[in-house]
CHARMM internal coordinates of N, CA and C (Angstrom, degrees):
IC EDIT
DIST 1 N 1 CA 1.4460
DIST 1 CA 1 C 1.5188
ANGL 1 N 1 CA 1 C 108.70
DIST 1 C 2 N 1.2892
ANGL 1 CA 1 C 2 N 116.30
DIHE 1 N 1 CA 1 C 2 N 136.11
DIST 2 N 2 CA 1.4624
ANGL 1 C 2 N 2 CA 121.30
DIHE 1 CA 1 C 2 N 2 CA 176.30
DIST 2 CA 2 C 1.5208
ANGL 2 N 2 CA 2 C 109.49
DIHE 1 C 2 N 2 CA 2 C -72.60
DIST 2 C 3 N 1.3143
ANGL 2 CA 2 C 3 N 116.67
DIHE 2 N 2 CA 2 C 3 N 141.86
DIST 3 N 3 CA 1.4564
ANGL 2 C 3 N 3 CA 121.76
DIHE 2 CA 2 C 3 N 3 CA -179.71
DIST 3 CA 3 C 1.5274
ANGL 3 N 3 CA 3 C 110.44
DIHE 2 C 3 N 3 CA 3 C -60.05
DIST 3 C 4 N 1.3122
ANGL 3 CA 3 C 4 N 117.27
DIHE 3 N 3 CA 3 C 4 N -39.67
DIST 4 N 4 CA 1.4633
ANGL 3 C 4 N 4 CA 120.48
DIHE 3 CA 3 C 4 N 4 CA 178.84
DIST 4 CA 4 C 1.5298
ANGL 4 N 4 CA 4 C 111.03
DIHE 3 C 4 N 4 CA 4 C -59.57
DIST 4 C 5 N 1.3252
ANGL 4 CA 4 C 5 N 116.69
DIHE 4 N 4 CA 4 C 5 N -44.46
DIST 5 N 5 CA 1.4637
ANGL 4 C 5 N 5 CA 120.62
DIHE 4 CA 4 C 5 N 5 CA 179.50
DIST 5 CA 5 C 1.5233
ANGL 5 N 5 CA 5 C 111.24
DIHE 4 C 5 N 5 CA 5 C -62.97
DIST 5 C 6 N 1.3219
ANGL 5 CA 5 C 6 N 116.42
DIHE 5 N 5 CA 5 C 6 N -41.09
DIST 6 N 6 CA 1.4642
ANGL 5 C 6 N 6 CA 120.72
DIHE 5 CA 5 C 6 N 6 CA 179.17
DIST 6 CA 6 C 1.5256
ANGL 6 N 6 CA 6 C 110.50
DIHE 5 C 6 N 6 CA 6 C -64.83
DIST 6 C 7 N 1.3259
ANGL 6 CA 6 C 7 N 116.30
DIHE 6 N 6 CA 6 C 7 N -42.92
DIST 7 N 7 CA 1.4704
ANGL 6 C 7 N 7 CA 120.88
DIHE 6 CA 6 C 7 N 7 CA 179.44
DIST 7 CA 7 C 1.5159
ANGL 7 N 7 CA 7 C 110.73
DIHE 6 C 7 N 7 CA 7 C -62.17
DIST 7 C 8 N 1.3365
ANGL 7 CA 7 C 8 N 116.55
DIHE 7 N 7 CA 7 C 8 N -46.98
DIST 8 N 8 CA 1.4580
ANGL 7 C 8 N 8 CA 120.48
DIHE 7 CA 7 C 8 N 8 CA -179.03
DIST 8 CA 8 C 1.5297
ANGL 8 N 8 CA 8 C 111.53
DIHE 7 C 8 N 8 CA 8 C -65.92
DIST 8 C 9 N 1.3389
ANGL 8 CA 8 C 9 N 117.00
DIHE 8 N 8 CA 8 C 9 N -38.09
DIST 9 N 9 CA 1.4699
ANGL 8 C 9 N 9 CA 120.56
DIHE 8 CA 8 C 9 N 9 CA 178.38
DIST 9 CA 9 C 1.5313
ANGL 9 N 9 CA 9 C 111.12
DIHE 8 C 9 N 9 CA 9 C -64.34
DIST 9 C 10 N 1.3347
ANGL 9 CA 9 C 10 N 116.46
DIHE 9 N 9 CA 9 C 10 N -30.10
DIST 10 N 10 CA 1.4614
ANGL 9 C 10 N 10 CA 121.08
DIHE 9 CA 9 C 10 N 10 CA 178.36
DIST 10 CA 10 C 1.5260
ANGL 10 N 10 CA 10 C 111.75
DIHE 9 C 10 N 10 CA 10 C -81.93
DIST 10 C 11 N 1.3423
ANGL 10 CA 10 C 11 N 116.97
DIHE 10 N 10 CA 10 C 11 N -5.04
DIST 11 N 11 CA 1.4589
ANGL 10 C 11 N 11 CA 121.04
DIHE 10 CA 10 C 11 N 11 CA 176.18
DIST 11 CA 11 C 1.5162
ANGL 11 N 11 CA 11 C 115.50
DIHE 10 C 11 N 11 CA 11 C 86.55
DIST 11 C 12 N 1.3231
ANGL 11 CA 11 C 12 N 116.95
DIHE 11 N 11 CA 11 C 12 N 19.79
DIST 12 N 12 CA 1.4639
ANGL 11 C 12 N 12 CA 120.99
DIHE 11 CA 11 C 12 N 12 CA -179.41
DIST 12 CA 12 C 1.5204
ANGL 12 N 12 CA 12 C 111.51
DIHE 11 C 12 N 12 CA 12 C -104.37
DIST 12 C 13 N 1.3285
ANGL 12 CA 12 C 13 N 115.84
DIHE 12 N 12 CA 12 C 13 N 146.85
DIST 13 N 13 CA 1.4610
ANGL 12 C 13 N 13 CA 121.43
DIHE 12 CA 12 C 13 N 13 CA 162.06
DIST 13 CA 13 C 1.5249
ANGL 13 N 13 CA 13 C 105.24
DIHE 12 C 13 N 13 CA 13 C -90.88
DIST 13 C 14 N 1.3141
ANGL 13 CA 13 C 14 N 117.73
DIHE 13 N 13 CA 13 C 14 N 169.41
DIST 14 N 14 CA 1.4684
ANGL 13 C 14 N 14 CA 119.34
DIHE 13 CA 13 C 14 N 14 CA 176.54
DIST 14 CA 14 C 1.5285
ANGL 14 N 14 CA 14 C 110.02
DIHE 13 C 14 N 14 CA 14 C -58.08
DIST 14 C 15 N 1.3220
ANGL 14 CA 14 C 15 N 116.16
DIHE 14 N 14 CA 14 C 15 N -44.18
DIST 15 N 15 CA 1.4604
ANGL 14 C 15 N 15 CA 120.72
DIHE 14 CA 14 C 15 N 15 CA -177.49
DIST 15 CA 15 C 1.5195
ANGL 15 N 15 CA 15 C 111.99
DIHE 14 C 15 N 15 CA 15 C -64.00
DIST 15 C 16 N 1.3400
ANGL 15 CA 15 C 16 N 117.15
DIHE 15 N 15 CA 15 C 16 N -44.47
DIST 16 N 16 CA 1.4663
ANGL 15 C 16 N 16 CA 119.35
DIHE 15 CA 15 C 16 N 16 CA -178.01
DIST 16 CA 16 C 1.5296
ANGL 16 N 16 CA 16 C 111.63
DIHE 15 C 16 N 16 CA 16 C -68.12
DIST 16 C 17 N 1.3230
ANGL 16 CA 16 C 17 N 117.33
DIHE 16 N 16 CA 16 C 17 N -35.11
DIST 17 N 17 CA 1.4645
ANGL 16 C 17 N 17 CA 119.92
DIHE 16 CA 16 C 17 N 17 CA 177.50
DIST 17 CA 17 C 1.5239
ANGL 17 N 17 CA 17 C 110.77
DIHE 16 C 17 N 17 CA 17 C -67.42
DIST 17 C 18 N 1.3166
ANGL 17 CA 17 C 18 N 116.97
DIHE 17 N 17 CA 17 C 18 N -41.30
DIST 18 N 18 CA 1.4704
ANGL 17 C 18 N 18 CA 120.32
DIHE 17 CA 17 C 18 N 18 CA 178.39
DIST 18 CA 18 C 1.5308
ANGL 18 N 18 CA 18 C 110.49
DIHE 17 C 18 N 18 CA 18 C -62.80
DIST 18 C 19 N 1.3201
ANGL 18 CA 18 C 19 N 117.57
DIHE 18 N 18 CA 18 C 19 N -38.76
DIST 19 N 19 CA 1.4707
ANGL 18 C 19 N 19 CA 120.03
DIHE 18 CA 18 C 19 N 19 CA 176.88
DIST 19 CA 19 C 1.5275
ANGL 19 N 19 CA 19 C 110.50
DIHE 18 C 19 N 19 CA 19 C -62.62
DIST 19 C 20 N 1.3158
ANGL 19 CA 19 C 20 N 117.57
DIHE 19 N 19 CA 19 C 20 N -40.55
DIST 20 N 20 CA 1.4645
ANGL 19 C 20 N 20 CA 122.22
DIHE 19 CA 19 C 20 N 20 CA 178.21
DIST 20 CA 20 C 1.5363
ANGL 20 N 20 CA 20 C 110.34
DIHE 19 C 20 N 20 CA 20 C -66.34
DIST 20 C 21 N 1.3237
ANGL 20 CA 20 C 21 N 116.59
DIHE 20 N 20 CA 20 C 21 N -42.78
DIST 21 N 21 CA 1.4676
ANGL 20 C 21 N 21 CA 121.55
DIHE 20 CA 20 C 21 N 21 CA 178.59
DIST 21 CA 21 C 1.5269
ANGL 21 N 21 CA 21 C 110.25
DIHE 20 C 21 N 21 CA 21 C -60.52
DIST 21 C 22 N 1.3177
ANGL 21 CA 21 C 22 N 116.87
DIHE 21 N 21 CA 21 C 22 N -41.35
DIST 22 N 22 CA 1.4610
ANGL 21 C 22 N 22 CA 121.06
DIHE 21 CA 21 C 22 N 22 CA -176.30
DIST 22 CA 22 C 1.5200
ANGL 22 N 22 CA 22 C 113.53
DIHE 21 C 22 N 22 CA 22 C -67.20
DIST 22 C 23 N 1.3215
ANGL 22 CA 22 C 23 N 118.03
DIHE 22 N 22 CA 22 C 23 N -11.49
DIST 23 N 23 CA 1.4603
ANGL 22 C 23 N 23 CA 120.40
DIHE 22 CA 22 C 23 N 23 CA 173.22
DIST 23 CA 23 C 1.5303
ANGL 23 N 23 CA 23 C 110.39
DIHE 22 C 23 N 23 CA 23 C -71.67
DIST 23 C 24 N 1.3389
ANGL 23 CA 23 C 24 N 117.18
DIHE 23 N 23 CA 23 C 24 N -19.06
DIST 24 N 24 CA 1.4624
ANGL 23 C 24 N 24 CA 122.33
DIHE 23 CA 23 C 24 N 24 CA -177.10
DIST 24 CA 24 C 1.5266
ANGL 24 N 24 CA 24 C 113.32
DIHE 23 C 24 N 24 CA 24 C -114.20
DIST 24 C 25 N 1.3270
ANGL 24 CA 24 C 25 N 116.77
DIHE 24 N 24 CA 24 C 25 N -40.75
DIST 25 N 25 CA 1.4604
ANGL 24 C 25 N 25 CA 120.82
DIHE 24 CA 24 C 25 N 25 CA -177.77
DIST 25 CA 25 C 1.5316
ANGL 25 N 25 CA 25 C 108.34
DIHE 24 C 25 N 25 CA 25 C -153.56
DIST 25 C 26 N 1.3171
ANGL 25 CA 25 C 26 N 115.71
DIHE 25 N 25 CA 25 C 26 N 161.62
DIST 26 N 26 CA 1.4624
ANGL 25 C 26 N 26 CA 120.41
DIHE 25 CA 25 C 26 N 26 CA -176.54
DIST 26 CA 26 C 1.5275
ANGL 26 N 26 CA 26 C 111.37
DIHE 25 C 26 N 26 CA 26 C -77.26
DIST 26 C 27 N 1.3314
ANGL 26 CA 26 C 27 N 115.10
DIHE 26 N 26 CA 26 C 27 N 132.06
DIST 27 N 27 CA 1.4644
ANGL 26 C 27 N 27 CA 121.08
DIHE 26 CA 26 C 27 N 27 CA 176.27
DIST 27 CA 27 C 1.5259
ANGL 27 N 27 CA 27 C 107.98
DIHE 26 C 27 N 27 CA 27 C -157.64
DIST 27 C 28 N 1.3189
ANGL 27 CA 27 C 28 N 116.59
DIHE 27 N 27 CA 27 C 28 N 124.38
DIST 28 N 28 CA 1.4573
ANGL 27 C 28 N 28 CA 119.73
DIHE 27 CA 27 C 28 N 28 CA 177.42
DIST 28 CA 28 C 1.5275
ANGL 28 N 28 CA 28 C 109.49
DIHE 27 C 28 N 28 CA 28 C -85.51
DIST 28 C 29 N 1.3121
ANGL 28 CA 28 C 29 N 115.68
DIHE 28 N 28 CA 28 C 29 N 161.54
DIST 29 N 29 CA 1.4606
ANGL 28 C 29 N 29 CA 120.30
DIHE 28 CA 28 C 29 N 29 CA 177.08
DIST 29 CA 29 C 1.5237
ANGL 29 N 29 CA 29 C 110.04
DIHE 28 C 29 N 29 CA 29 C -60.94
DIST 29 C 30 N 1.3120
ANGL 29 CA 29 C 30 N 118.67
DIHE 29 N 29 CA 29 C 30 N -42.22
DIST 30 N 30 CA 1.4683
ANGL 29 C 30 N 30 CA 122.17
DIHE 29 CA 29 C 30 N 30 CA -179.60
DIST 30 CA 30 C 1.5330
ANGL 30 N 30 CA 30 C 110.74
DIHE 29 C 30 N 30 CA 30 C -62.86
DIST 30 C 31 N 1.3269
ANGL 30 CA 30 C 31 N 116.64
DIHE 30 N 30 CA 30 C 31 N -41.50
DIST 31 N 31 CA 1.4654
ANGL 30 C 31 N 31 CA 119.78
DIHE 30 CA 30 C 31 N 31 CA 178.75
DIST 31 CA 31 C 1.5270
ANGL 31 N 31 CA 31 C 110.09
DIHE 30 C 31 N 31 CA 31 C -63.75
DIST 31 C 32 N 1.3242
ANGL 31 CA 31 C 32 N 116.97
DIHE 31 N 31 CA 31 C 32 N -44.35
DIST 32 N 32 CA 1.4640
ANGL 31 C 32 N 32 CA 119.54
DIHE 31 CA 31 C 32 N 32 CA 178.44
DIST 32 CA 32 C 1.5297
ANGL 32 N 32 CA 32 C 110.65
DIHE 31 C 32 N 32 CA 32 C -62.05
DIST 32 C 33 N 1.3296
ANGL 32 CA 32 C 33 N 117.06
DIHE 32 N 32 CA 32 C 33 N -42.48
DIST 33 N 33 CA 1.4655
ANGL 32 C 33 N 33 CA 119.92
DIHE 32 CA 32 C 33 N 33 CA 179.03
DIST 33 CA 33 C 1.5239
ANGL 33 N 33 CA 33 C 111.04
DIHE 32 C 33 N 33 CA 33 C -60.51
DIST 33 C 34 N 1.3226
ANGL 33 CA 33 C 34 N 117.56
DIHE 33 N 33 CA 33 C 34 N -40.83
DIST 34 N 34 CA 1.4662
ANGL 33 C 34 N 34 CA 120.85
DIHE 33 CA 33 C 34 N 34 CA 177.43
DIST 34 CA 34 C 1.5265
ANGL 34 N 34 CA 34 C 111.25
DIHE 33 C 34 N 34 CA 34 C -62.80
DIST 34 C 35 N 1.3253
ANGL 34 CA 34 C 35 N 116.55
DIHE 34 N 34 CA 34 C 35 N -36.35
DIST 35 N 35 CA 1.4671
ANGL 34 C 35 N 35 CA 120.36
DIHE 34 CA 34 C 35 N 35 CA 176.18
DIST 35 CA 35 C 1.5214
ANGL 35 N 35 CA 35 C 109.70
DIHE 34 C 35 N 35 CA 35 C -66.30
DIST 35 C 36 N 1.3190
ANGL 35 CA 35 C 36 N 116.89
DIHE 35 N 35 CA 35 C 36 N -47.86
DIST 36 N 36 CA 1.4677
ANGL 35 C 36 N 36 CA 120.86
DIHE 35 CA 35 C 36 N 36 CA -177.60
DIST 36 CA 36 C 1.5275
ANGL 36 N 36 CA 36 C 112.08
DIHE 35 C 36 N 36 CA 36 C -64.43
DIST 36 C 37 N 1.3108
ANGL 36 CA 36 C 37 N 117.47
DIHE 36 N 36 CA 36 C 37 N -34.49
DIST 37 N 37 CA 1.4716
ANGL 36 C 37 N 37 CA 121.06
DIHE 36 CA 36 C 37 N 37 CA 179.95
DIST 37 CA 37 C 1.5268
ANGL 37 N 37 CA 37 C 112.41
DIHE 36 C 37 N 37 CA 37 C -82.39
DIST 37 C 38 N 1.3413
ANGL 37 CA 37 C 38 N 116.95
DIHE 37 N 37 CA 37 C 38 N -2.48
DIST 38 N 38 CA 1.4526
ANGL 37 C 38 N 38 CA 120.62
DIHE 37 CA 37 C 38 N 38 CA 177.82
DIST 38 CA 38 C 1.5167
ANGL 38 N 38 CA 38 C 114.14
DIHE 37 C 38 N 38 CA 38 C 80.16
DIST 38 C 39 N 1.3317
ANGL 38 CA 38 C 39 N 117.43
DIHE 38 N 38 CA 38 C 39 N 15.79
DIST 39 N 39 CA 1.4629
ANGL 38 C 39 N 39 CA 120.90
DIHE 38 CA 38 C 39 N 39 CA -179.62
DIST 39 CA 39 C 1.5246
ANGL 39 N 39 CA 39 C 112.05
DIHE 38 C 39 N 39 CA 39 C -82.48
DIST 39 C 40 N 1.3332
ANGL 39 CA 39 C 40 N 115.96
DIHE 39 N 39 CA 39 C 40 N -23.52
DIST 40 N 40 CA 1.4583
ANGL 39 C 40 N 40 CA 121.27
DIHE 39 CA 39 C 40 N 40 CA 178.31
DIST 40 CA 40 C 1.5186
ANGL 40 N 40 CA 40 C 108.67
DIHE 39 C 40 N 40 CA 40 C -144.94
DIST 40 C 41 N 1.3096
ANGL 40 CA 40 C 41 N 115.75
DIHE 40 N 40 CA 40 C 41 N 155.69
DIST 41 N 41 CA 1.4643
ANGL 40 C 41 N 41 CA 121.72
DIHE 40 CA 40 C 41 N 41 CA 177.11
DIST 41 CA 41 C 1.5235
ANGL 41 N 41 CA 41 C 107.04
DIHE 40 C 41 N 41 CA 41 C -107.62
DIST 41 C 42 N 1.3228
ANGL 41 CA 41 C 42 N 118.06
DIHE 41 N 41 CA 41 C 42 N 132.54
DIST 42 N 42 CA 1.4686
ANGL 41 C 42 N 42 CA 119.87
DIHE 41 CA 41 C 42 N 42 CA -177.73
DIST 42 CA 42 C 1.5221
ANGL 42 N 42 CA 42 C 112.02
DIHE 41 C 42 N 42 CA 42 C -72.21
DIST 42 C 43 N 1.3287
ANGL 42 CA 42 C 43 N 115.67
DIHE 42 N 42 CA 42 C 43 N 161.09
DIST 43 N 43 CA 1.4677
ANGL 42 C 43 N 43 CA 118.37
DIHE 42 CA 42 C 43 N 43 CA 172.49
DIST 43 CA 43 C 1.5307
ANGL 43 N 43 CA 43 C 107.59
DIHE 42 C 43 N 43 CA 43 C -68.09
DIST 43 C 44 N 1.3083
ANGL 43 CA 43 C 44 N 116.72
DIHE 43 N 43 CA 43 C 44 N 167.45
DIST 44 N 44 CA 1.4634
ANGL 43 C 44 N 44 CA 121.30
DIHE 43 CA 43 C 44 N 44 CA -172.64
DIST 44 CA 44 C 1.5220
ANGL 44 N 44 CA 44 C 112.33
DIHE 43 C 44 N 44 CA 44 C -60.72
DIST 44 C 45 N 1.3211
ANGL 44 CA 44 C 45 N 117.71
DIHE 44 N 44 CA 44 C 45 N -40.52
DIST 45 N 45 CA 1.4670
ANGL 44 C 45 N 45 CA 120.97
DIHE 44 CA 44 C 45 N 45 CA -178.68
DIST 45 CA 45 C 1.5223
ANGL 45 N 45 CA 45 C 110.48
DIHE 44 C 45 N 45 CA 45 C -64.32
DIST 45 C 46 N 1.3216
ANGL 45 CA 45 C 46 N 116.41
DIHE 45 N 45 CA 45 C 46 N -47.54
DIST 46 N 46 CA 1.4540
ANGL 45 C 46 N 46 CA 120.30
DIHE 45 CA 45 C 46 N 46 CA -179.43
DIST 46 CA 46 C 1.5278
ANGL 46 N 46 CA 46 C 111.04
DIHE 45 C 46 N 46 CA 46 C -66.92
DIST 46 C 47 N 1.3081
ANGL 46 CA 46 C 47 N 117.29
DIHE 46 N 46 CA 46 C 47 N -40.81
DIST 47 N 47 CA 1.4622
ANGL 46 C 47 N 47 CA 120.63
DIHE 46 CA 46 C 47 N 47 CA 179.52
DIST 47 CA 47 C 1.5135
ANGL 47 N 47 CA 47 C 112.33
DIHE 46 C 47 N 47 CA 47 C -61.64
DIST 47 C 48 N 1.3337
ANGL 47 CA 47 C 48 N 116.18
DIHE 47 N 47 CA 47 C 48 N -45.43
DIST 48 N 48 CA 1.4635
ANGL 47 C 48 N 48 CA 119.61
DIHE 47 CA 47 C 48 N 48 CA 178.80
DIST 48 CA 48 C 1.5156
ANGL 48 N 48 CA 48 C 111.87
DIHE 47 C 48 N 48 CA 48 C -66.80
DIST 48 C 49 N 1.3221
ANGL 48 CA 48 C 49 N 117.47
DIHE 48 N 48 CA 48 C 49 N -35.88
DIST 49 N 49 CA 1.4593
ANGL 48 C 49 N 49 CA 121.24
DIHE 48 CA 48 C 49 N 49 CA 177.67
DIST 49 CA 49 C 1.5280
ANGL 49 N 49 CA 49 C 111.17
DIHE 48 C 49 N 49 CA 49 C -65.37
DIST 49 C 50 N 1.3209
ANGL 49 CA 49 C 50 N 116.86
DIHE 49 N 49 CA 49 C 50 N -45.61
DIST 50 N 50 CA 1.4679
ANGL 49 C 50 N 50 CA 120.66
DIHE 49 CA 49 C 50 N 50 CA 178.19
DIST 50 CA 50 C 1.5268
ANGL 50 N 50 CA 50 C 109.84
DIHE 49 C 50 N 50 CA 50 C -59.43
DIST 50 C 51 N 1.3266
ANGL 50 CA 50 C 51 N 116.58
DIHE 50 N 50 CA 50 C 51 N -46.40
DIST 51 N 51 CA 1.4678
ANGL 50 C 51 N 51 CA 120.77
DIHE 50 CA 50 C 51 N 51 CA -179.95
DIST 51 CA 51 C 1.5272
ANGL 51 N 51 CA 51 C 111.05
DIHE 50 C 51 N 51 CA 51 C -61.16
DIST 51 C 52 N 1.3279
ANGL 51 CA 51 C 52 N 116.89
DIHE 51 N 51 CA 51 C 52 N -43.57
DIST 52 N 52 CA 1.4648
ANGL 51 C 52 N 52 CA 120.40
DIHE 51 CA 51 C 52 N 52 CA -179.78
DIST 52 CA 52 C 1.5220
ANGL 52 N 52 CA 52 C 111.20
DIHE 51 C 52 N 52 CA 52 C -63.79
DIST 52 C 53 N 1.3264
ANGL 52 CA 52 C 53 N 116.99
DIHE 52 N 52 CA 52 C 53 N -45.34
DIST 53 N 53 CA 1.4619
ANGL 52 C 53 N 53 CA 120.07
DIHE 52 CA 52 C 53 N 53 CA -179.72
DIST 53 CA 53 C 1.5273
ANGL 53 N 53 CA 53 C 111.64
DIHE 52 C 53 N 53 CA 53 C -63.96
DIST 53 C 54 N 1.3194
ANGL 53 CA 53 C 54 N 116.70
DIHE 53 N 53 CA 53 C 54 N -32.17
DIST 54 N 54 CA 1.4691
ANGL 53 C 54 N 54 CA 120.95
DIHE 53 CA 53 C 54 N 54 CA 179.38
DIST 54 CA 54 C 1.5303
ANGL 54 N 54 CA 54 C 112.06
DIHE 53 C 54 N 54 CA 54 C -86.10
DIST 54 C 55 N 1.3245
ANGL 54 CA 54 C 55 N 116.88
DIHE 54 N 54 CA 54 C 55 N -7.22
DIST 55 N 55 CA 1.4512
ANGL 54 C 55 N 55 CA 121.08
DIHE 54 CA 54 C 55 N 55 CA 176.93
DIST 55 CA 55 C 1.5192
ANGL 55 N 55 CA 55 C 115.09
DIHE 54 C 55 N 55 CA 55 C 73.25
DIST 55 C 56 N 1.3408
ANGL 55 CA 55 C 56 N 116.20
DIHE 55 N 55 CA 55 C 56 N 33.20
DIST 56 N 56 CA 1.4645
ANGL 55 C 56 N 56 CA 120.28
DIHE 55 CA 55 C 56 N 56 CA 179.81
DIST 56 CA 56 C 1.5223
ANGL 56 N 56 CA 56 C 109.87
DIHE 55 C 56 N 56 CA 56 C -132.81
DIST 56 C 57 N 1.3140
ANGL 56 CA 56 C 57 N 115.76
DIHE 56 N 56 CA 56 C 57 N 167.93
DIST 57 N 57 CA 1.4603
ANGL 56 C 57 N 57 CA 122.26
DIHE 56 CA 56 C 57 N 57 CA 175.87
DIST 57 CA 57 C 1.5306
ANGL 57 N 57 CA 57 C 108.28
DIHE 56 C 57 N 57 CA 57 C -82.93
DIST 57 C 58 N 1.3119
ANGL 57 CA 57 C 58 N 116.85
DIHE 57 N 57 CA 57 C 58 N 133.41
DIST 58 N 58 CA 1.4693
ANGL 57 C 58 N 58 CA 120.86
DIHE 57 CA 57 C 58 N 58 CA -178.99
DIST 58 CA 58 C 1.5322
ANGL 58 N 58 CA 58 C 112.00
DIHE 57 C 58 N 58 CA 58 C -58.85
DIST 58 C 59 N 1.3345
ANGL 58 CA 58 C 59 N 117.61
DIHE 58 N 58 CA 58 C 59 N -27.45
DIST 59 N 59 CA 1.4670
ANGL 58 C 59 N 59 CA 121.05
DIHE 58 CA 58 C 59 N 59 CA 178.83
DIST 59 CA 59 C 1.5213
ANGL 59 N 59 CA 59 C 113.23
DIHE 58 C 59 N 59 CA 59 C -69.59
DIST 59 C 60 N 1.3305
ANGL 59 CA 59 C 60 N 117.06
DIHE 59 N 59 CA 59 C 60 N -15.31
DIST 60 N 60 CA 1.4598
ANGL 59 C 60 N 60 CA 121.04
DIHE 59 CA 59 C 60 N 60 CA -177.47
DIST 60 CA 60 C 1.5279
ANGL 60 N 60 CA 60 C 113.78
DIHE 59 C 60 N 60 CA 60 C -90.57
DIST 60 C 61 N 1.3233
ANGL 60 CA 60 C 61 N 117.70
DIHE 60 N 60 CA 60 C 61 N -4.19
DIST 61 N 61 CA 1.4610
ANGL 60 C 61 N 61 CA 120.81
DIHE 60 CA 60 C 61 N 61 CA -176.71
DIST 61 CA 61 C 1.5249
ANGL 61 N 61 CA 61 C 109.62
DIHE 60 C 61 N 61 CA 61 C -83.49
DIST 61 C 62 N 1.3253
ANGL 61 CA 61 C 62 N 115.77
DIHE 61 N 61 CA 61 C 62 N 116.83
DIST 62 N 62 CA 1.4660
ANGL 61 C 62 N 62 CA 122.05
DIHE 61 CA 61 C 62 N 62 CA -175.09
DIST 62 CA 62 C 1.5250
ANGL 62 N 62 CA 62 C 113.28
DIHE 61 C 62 N 62 CA 62 C -57.77
DIST 62 C 63 N 1.3207
ANGL 62 CA 62 C 63 N 117.66
DIHE 62 N 62 CA 62 C 63 N -40.74
DIST 63 N 63 CA 1.4622
ANGL 62 C 63 N 63 CA 121.11
DIHE 62 CA 62 C 63 N 63 CA -175.97
DIST 63 CA 63 C 1.5232
ANGL 63 N 63 CA 63 C 112.42
DIHE 62 C 63 N 63 CA 63 C -65.28
DIST 63 C 64 N 1.3343
ANGL 63 CA 63 C 64 N 118.35
DIHE 63 N 63 CA 63 C 64 N -17.74
DIST 64 N 64 CA 1.4557
ANGL 63 C 64 N 64 CA 121.74
DIHE 63 CA 63 C 64 N 64 CA -176.73
DIST 64 CA 64 C 1.5060
ANGL 64 N 64 CA 64 C 113.30
DIHE 63 C 64 N 64 CA 64 C -103.29
DIST 64 C 65 N 1.3119
ANGL 64 CA 64 C 65 N 117.56
DIHE 64 N 64 CA 64 C 65 N 0.67
DIST 65 N 65 CA 1.4641
ANGL 64 C 65 N 65 CA 120.61
DIHE 64 CA 64 C 65 N 65 CA -179.27
DIST 65 CA 65 C 1.5178
ANGL 65 N 65 CA 65 C 110.57
DIHE 64 C 65 N 65 CA 65 C -78.15
DIST 65 C 66 N 1.3133
ANGL 65 CA 65 C 66 N 116.31
DIHE 65 N 65 CA 65 C 66 N 146.50
DIST 66 N 66 CA 1.4605
ANGL 65 C 66 N 66 CA 121.31
DIHE 65 CA 65 C 66 N 66 CA 178.18
DIST 66 CA 66 C 1.5145
ANGL 66 N 66 CA 66 C 108.26
DIHE 65 C 66 N 66 CA 66 C -74.78
DIST 66 C 67 N 1.3215
ANGL 66 CA 66 C 67 N 115.44
DIHE 66 N 66 CA 66 C 67 N 130.04
DIST 67 N 67 CA 1.4585
ANGL 66 C 67 N 67 CA 120.99
DIHE 66 CA 66 C 67 N 67 CA -178.82
DIST 67 CA 67 C 1.5264
ANGL 67 N 67 CA 67 C 109.65
DIHE 66 C 67 N 67 CA 67 C -104.01
DIST 67 C 68 N 1.3152
ANGL 67 CA 67 C 68 N 117.22
DIHE 67 N 67 CA 67 C 68 N 142.53
DIST 68 N 68 CA 1.4584
ANGL 67 C 68 N 68 CA 121.01
DIHE 67 CA 67 C 68 N 68 CA 173.57
DIST 68 CA 68 C 1.5175
ANGL 68 N 68 CA 68 C 108.79
DIHE 67 C 68 N 68 CA 68 C -72.65
DIST 68 C 69 N 1.3250
ANGL 68 CA 68 C 69 N 116.44
DIHE 68 N 68 CA 68 C 69 N 139.78
DIST 69 N 69 CA 1.4570
ANGL 68 C 69 N 69 CA 119.35
DIHE 68 CA 68 C 69 N 69 CA 179.17
DIST 69 CA 69 C 1.4927
ANGL 69 N 69 CA 69 C 112.17
DIHE 68 C 69 N 69 CA 69 C -102.51
END
COOR INIT
IC SEED 1 N 1 CA 1 C
IC BUILD
């Protein structure tokens, strides 16, 4: 599942999700966008928090899966 699809299914915009994340740990909108676009992988705490807020298993997020090279 794409992170964007999971976020939208949970009813969040990027901005609203970042505000929710910031109640627990620091995350800028730009950093979250880089995570969602697959440019960076979050640390374990942030990744699990994003997955929990979106109501999905972190293992199901396509952008975080290990790719064969």
